[in-house]
C-alpha positions in Angstrom: 44.5 44.8 -65.0 43.0 41.4 -65.9 39.1 40.9 -65.7 39.4 37.8 -63.4 42.0 39.7 -60.9 39.5 42.6 -60.9 36.5 40.8 -60.2 38.3 38.9 -57.4 39.4 42.6 -56.2 35.7 43.6 -56.2 34.5 40.3 -54.4 37.3 41.0 -51.7 35.4 44.3 -51.1 31.9 43.4 -51.1 31.7 39.8 -50.4 29.7 40.7 -47.1 26.9 41.6 -49.3 26.4 38.1 -50.5 24.7 35.1 -49.2 26.4 32.0 -47.9 25.6 30.0 -51.0 26.7 32.8 -53.5 30.0 32.9 -51.6 30.4 29.1 -52.2 29.8 29.5 -55.8 32.0 32.5 -56.2 34.7 30.8 -54.1 34.8 27.3 -55.5 35.0 28.8 -59.1 37.5 31.7 -58.8 39.6 30.6 -55.8 39.4 26.8 -56.0 39.4 26.7 -59.9 36.5 24.2 -60.1 34.5 24.0 -63.2 30.8 24.8 -63.4 30.2 21.1 -63.7 32.1 20.2 -60.6 30.5 23.0 -58.7 27.0 21.7 -59.8 28.0 18.1 -58.9 29.2 19.0 -55.4 26.1 21.1 -54.6 23.6 19.0 -56.3 22.3 21.8 -58.6 22.3 22.1 -62.1 25.3 23.6 -64.3 22.9 26.2 -65.4 22.2 27.2 -62.1 25.8 27.5 -61.1 26.4 29.7 -64.4 23.4 32.1 -63.5 24.6 32.4 -60.2 28.0 33.3 -61.0 26.7 35.9 -63.8 24.3 37.6 -61.3 27.3 37.6 -58.5 29.4 39.4 -61.0 26.9 41.6 -62.2 26.2 42.6 -58.8 30.0 43.1 -58.0 30.0 45.7 -60.9 26.8 47.4 -59.7 28.1 47.8 -56.2 31.5 49.3 -57.6 29.7 51.7 -59.7 28.0 53.0 -57.1 30.2 53.0 -54.0 33.7 53.1 -56.0 35.5 51.2 -53.2 37.8 49.5 -55.3 38.5 52.7 -57.4 39.4 54.5 -54.2 41.7 51.6 -52.9 43.8 51.6 -56.1 44.1 55.5 -55.8 45.0 55.3 -52.4 47.6 52.3 -53.0 49.2 54.4 -56.1 49.7 57.3 -53.9 51.2 55.3 -50.9 53.6 53.7 -53.3 54.7 57.3 -54.4 54.7 59.4 -51.7 57.0 60.3 -48.7 55.8 59.4 -45.3 54.8 63.1 -44.3 52.9 63.7 -47.7 50.8 60.4 -47.4 48.2 61.6 -44.9 47.3 64.7 -46.8 47.0 62.9 -50.0 45.0 60.2 -48.5 42.7 62.8 -47.3 42.2 64.2 -51.1 41.0 60.7 -52.1 38.5 60.2 -49.3 
């Protein structure tokens, strides 16, 4: 999986843990494809501030995943669901949980 896609998947899981301001930085950069300069101009902050904020968010996402493993579990569950018959799914999901 590409790093960008993985980062977005982590954000989907852990976004409630971030401030509104952090969410704006992340979403403008990753979802709206704004440059650091465009985000800085829109929010009236420096480009460096945007860069630091994004790196901090990415670091926090990785820390949350290393401790909680929600994304890892989600991927495992999706693989099971894709490969199993209906009656087998419940037992396999319980094994992962």
